[in-house]
Structure formats: C-alpha cells, structure tokens
C-alpha positions in Angstrom: 22.7 43.6 28.0 23.8 44.5 31.5 21.1 45.2 34.1 21.4 49.0 33.6 20.9 48.8 29.8 18.0 46.2 30.2 16.3 48.6 32.5 16.8 51.6 30.0 15.5 49.4 27.2 12.5 48.4 29.2 11.8 52.1 30.0 12.0 53.0 26.4 9.8 50.2 25.3 7.2 51.2 28.0 7.4 54.9 26.8 6.9 53.8 23.1 3.9 51.8 24.2 2.4 54.6 26.2 2.8 57.0 23.2 1.2 54.4 20.9 -1.6 54.1 23.3 -2.1 57.9 23.5 -2.2 58.1 19.7 -4.6 55.2 19.5 -6.8 56.7 22.1 -6.8 60.2 20.4 -7.8 58.5 17.0 -10.4 56.3 18.6 -12.0 59.3 20.4 -12.5 61.0 17.0 -13.9 57.8 15.5 -16.3 57.2 18.3 -17.5 60.8 18.3 -18.2 60.4 14.5 -19.9 57.1 15.0 -17.4 55.5 12.6 -15.6 53.0 15.0 -16.7 49.5 14.1 -17.2 47.2 17.1 -16.4 43.5 16.8 -19.3 42.4 19.1 -19.1 38.8 20.4 -19.9 36.9 23.6 -16.9 37.2 26.0 -16.4 36.4 29.7 -16.2 39.8 31.5 -14.1 38.2 34.3 -11.5 37.1 31.8 -11.4 40.6 30.3 -10.9 42.0 33.8 -8.1 39.6 34.6 -6.3 40.4 31.2 -6.5 44.2 31.9 -5.3 43.9 35.5 -2.3 41.7 34.6 -0.8 44.5 32.6 -0.2 46.5 35.9 1.8 44.2 37.9 5.1 45.9 37.1 3.8 49.3 38.0 2.0 48.5 41.2 5.1 48.8 43.6 3.5 48.6 47.1 0.0 49.1 45.9 -2.4 46.0 45.9 -4.7 45.3 42.9 -7.5 43.1 43.9 -10.0 41.5 41.5 -13.3 40.4 42.8 -14.9 38.4 39.9 -17.6 35.7 40.0 -16.4 32.0 39.7 -18.7 31.4 36.8 -18.3 33.1 33.5 -20.1 36.4 33.2 -20.9 36.4 29.4 -21.6 39.8 27.8 -21.7 40.8 24.2 -19.1 43.4 23.5 -15.8 44.2 21.8 -13.4 42.6 24.2 -10.4 44.7 23.1 -12.3 48.0 23.5 -13.7 46.9 27.0 -10.2 45.8 28.0 -8.9 49.3 27.0 -11.7 51.0 29.0 -10.6 48.9 32.0 -7.0 49.6 31.5 -7.7 53.4 31.4 -9.6 53.2 34.7 -7.0 51.1 36.4 -4.2 53.3 35.2 -6.0 56.3 36.7 -6.4 54.4 40.0 -2.8 53.5 40.1 -1.8 57.2 39.4 -4.1 58.7 42.2 -4.1 56.0 44.8 -1.8 56.1 47.8 1.6 54.6 47.4 0.7 51.7 49.7 -3.0 51.8 48.8 -5.5 49.3 47.3 -7.2 49.3 44.0 -10.2 47.1 43.6 -11.9 45.8 40.4 -15.3 44.2 40.9 -17.7 42.5 38.4 -21.3 42.3 39.3 -24.2 41.1 37.3 -27.9 40.8 37.3 -30.5 39.8 34.9 -30.4 43.0 32.9 -26.8 44.1 33.0 -23.3 43.7 34.2 -21.4 46.3 36.1 -17.5 46.6 36.4 -16.2 49.1 39.0 -12.7 50.2 39.8 -12.1 51.7 43.2 -9.2 53.4 44.7 -8.3 54.9 48.1 -6.8 58.1 46.7 -7.5 61.7 47.2 -10.9 61.7 45.5 -12.6 64.0 43.2 -14.7 67.0 44.2 -18.3 66.9 43.2 -18.2 69.9 41.1 -15.6 68.2 38.8 -17.4 65.0 38.2 -19.2 66.1 35.0 -16.2 67.5 33.4 -13.9 64.5 33.7 -15.6 62.5 31.0 -15.4 65.4 28.5 -12.7 65.5 25.9 -9.4 67.1 27.5 -11.5 67.4 30.7 -9.3 66.9 33.8 -9.5 67.4 37.5 -7.3 70.0 39.2 -5.0 67.2 40.5 -5.0 65.5 37.1 -3.6 68.6 35.5 -0.6 68.2 37.8 0.2 64.8 36.3 2.7 65.3 33.4 1.3 62.2 31.6 -2.3 63.0 31.7 -4.0 64.1 28.3 -7.5 64.3 29.5 -8.5 61.8 26.8 -8.7 58.6 28.7 -12.1 59.1 30.4 -13.6 60.6 27.3 -12.7 57.5 25.4 -14.2 55.3 28.3 -17.4 57.3 28.1 -17.6 57.1 24.3 -16.7 53.4 24.1 -19.2 52.4 26.8 -21.9 54.4 25.2 -21.1 52.8 21.9 -21.8 49.4 23.8 -25.2 51.0 24.8 -24.0 51.2 28.4 -23.4 53.9 31.0 -20.3 55.1 32.9 -20.1 57.2 36.1 -18.1 58.2 39.2 -18.8 58.2 42.8 -16.2 60.3 44.8 -15.6 62.6 47.6 -12.4 64.4 48.5 -10.4 62.4 50.8 -12.5 59.3 50.3 -11.2 57.8 47.0 -13.1 57.2 43.8 -15.2 54.5 42.2 -15.5 54.5 38.4 -18.1 52.1 37.3 -19.7 51.1 33.9 -22.7 49.0 33.0 -23.2 47.0 29.9 -26.5 45.4 28.9 -26.5 41.5 29.3 -29.1 40.9 26.6 -27.9 42.9 23.8 -28.8 41.3 20.4 
C-alpha cells in the first residue's frame, strides 16, 4: 500500500475497533446491571495493567503527555485484569478527549494495607460540581461531553459498574478550569 492507502486502512481499522468496543461496552453494561457478568478473578500486578492500558494511547496523544506513576514493586490485587484494563482505557480515553492539546495526563497507582487506588488526572476544562453525580449514570454526560460526537455516555457507567462488581468505589474530583481526576479503589485483601 502507498502511504495514503495505509493511513486510510489504519483509520478504518481504528474505527472498526472503536465500534467493537462500543458494542462490547453496551452489552457489558447490561450484563453488569443484571449481575450476570462473570469476573475472572486472579492476582494481577496493577502496575502492569496500567502500563498495558496506557500503551494503547501512544498513537493518539499527539502533543499531549501521558505519564504513569507506578510503584517499582508489584501491586498485587485480585481482579479481572481485562475488565480493569478496560476501565482504565475508558478513563484515559476521556482524559485524552478533554485535556488541552499540549496538556498532561497522569495515571497514578497508590496502595495501602486495605486497598489500592488508581487515578487518572488531566488538565482539561473540568466538570462543574452539579454534573458529578450524573456522569456515572447510563447515558449520563456533561454538557461538554454532549458536544463530542464519539461520546455515548456509556463509558463511565461501565467503569462504575465494573469497579462496584469488584467491591470497589469510583469517583471524580473536578472544578471548572482545574481539570479532573477520576479515581477508583479496589480492596487488596479480597478472598
């Protein structure tokens, strides 16, 4: 293929993958709401899950910076690694959409004796406090999210349901003009 054709094929492939991910997310939201999505729970290194999720975004960052701050030692947590990776990919994807064109996205892993927290921060436009509780609902979007043509309002709903299925919690800290930090916590000592 010549360079133009190769670029077009790559765009078609990316679009097909996005469509597949959207359909999978819609189906998984329904399964999670019904309590019918089986999780494959095993011990995994959260830092490795973070690195794998972040690596997917290298081609779309352009002038943005994606920085992962993970402990040097493994952070073992019992989880379904594929589901948690998809949660992270949703959060990072939103950060890429809403951060400044030359901005910075940070992914941090922090642990203590009881739980492990992963946060995704951006330096985008932020979210007004009155919209915080609605963004985790199915089809819930911020006013600025509605303006993005590729936003379905399912990603954060999937994140909430997936984290809760792992007996964890998810939340957001954000103020207009100050960026946003989405974080979720998973228990470390899950049987």
